[in-house]
N, C-alpha and C positions, 0 to 999 in steps of 0.2 A: 450678333450676340453682343450684349453690352458688357462692359468691364465687370460690373457687379455679377452678372450671370456667369461669366467666365471664372471669376474667383470662387464662386459657390460651387460650380461644376468641378473645378480643380480640387477643392477641399473635399468634396464627396468622393472623388476618385482616390485621393490619398487615404481617406478613412477606409474605403473599400479594399484597397491594396494592403493596408496595414492589418486589417481584420482577416485577410486571407491567410496570413502566416503568423499567427499569434506567438509562436515559439521562436521565430527567427531572431537570432542574436541573444536570446535569453539563456542564462546558464541552466543546465539540466542538473539532475541529481548527481551526487558525488560518486555514484556507482551502485549497481545492483550486484549482490554477491550471493552465493549459495549460503544457506544458513549454517551449514557445518564448517564453514571456513571463518566464521565470525569469532574474533577473540572476546573473551569475557561476555558470553551471550546473555547470562542472567541479568547483569547490570545494564547492558546496552539495550536490551529489549523490554525492560521493565515498564516503559511508557509507550511502547510501540502500538500503533493501530494495526488492524488486520483487514486486508482487502481480499476479495475473491479474484478468480482468474480474469474477470472483466474489469477489475479495478474498483469495484463497488465496495465501500467500507461496510464490513459485516460485524466488527467487534474490536476487541482489544486483547492484548496479551494479558493473561491472568497469571501464568506461571510457566517457567521453562524447566523441563526435566532433563537432566544431563545423564549421559552414559558414564561408564567407569573412566573413560579417557577425558571427560570434561566437555564433550561435544553435545550439542542439543540432540535429544532423542525424541522427545514429545513436546508439543506446544499446547498448553491448556488455553483455550480462547473463550472469553466471555462474550456471548453473542448480544448484539444490540437489540433492544426491544424486549427480550425475554429474560436477560441476565442468566440464562442457562450457560453452563461451562462445558465445553466439549474438548476431547483430547484428539489431537491430530499429529500424525507422524511429522517430525521435523523435516523429513526428506521432501515433503509436499510444499515447502516454502522457499522463497528467495527473499532477501532483505534489501530494501532500498534505503541506503544510508542517508542520503540527502533529505528524504522525506520521513524517515523513521517509520517505515511501513513494511510489514511482512505481507507478501503477496502469495496467496495459495495457488496451487495448480488445480484447484477445485472451484466449482461454481458455488454460489450461496446455498443452493439446495443440498448439495453434497456436504458442505461444511456443517449445516444444521443436522444432517443425518449421521454425523460422526458420533461415536459413543460418548455418553455423558461422563464427566469426571465424578467418581464416587464422592459423596458428601462425607465430611468428617475428617 
């Protein structure tokens, strides 16, 4: 094996090993929390994206409805592609603070089947 071949081979091995563990050593999100433990949820979630249980982005937060104690009760979600707005119980979500994403415990089909928010 020539020196040039050895260097190329070593470089390919390094790239292969680095690609095998893309998240190694990289910081993760600052934490995933239950939605009902989030302080000031309306302001915090105003720009949050919404993902289904598989992590596929399905929409964005349209509005947060709070109960009498100020905890999230319902999340109105604007669905991508259709701009339909559906109401989903806040208990179905966790919030990833580091990525500003609400992740539902439902798949995309179940989210789309949730009741639409009344217009007006």
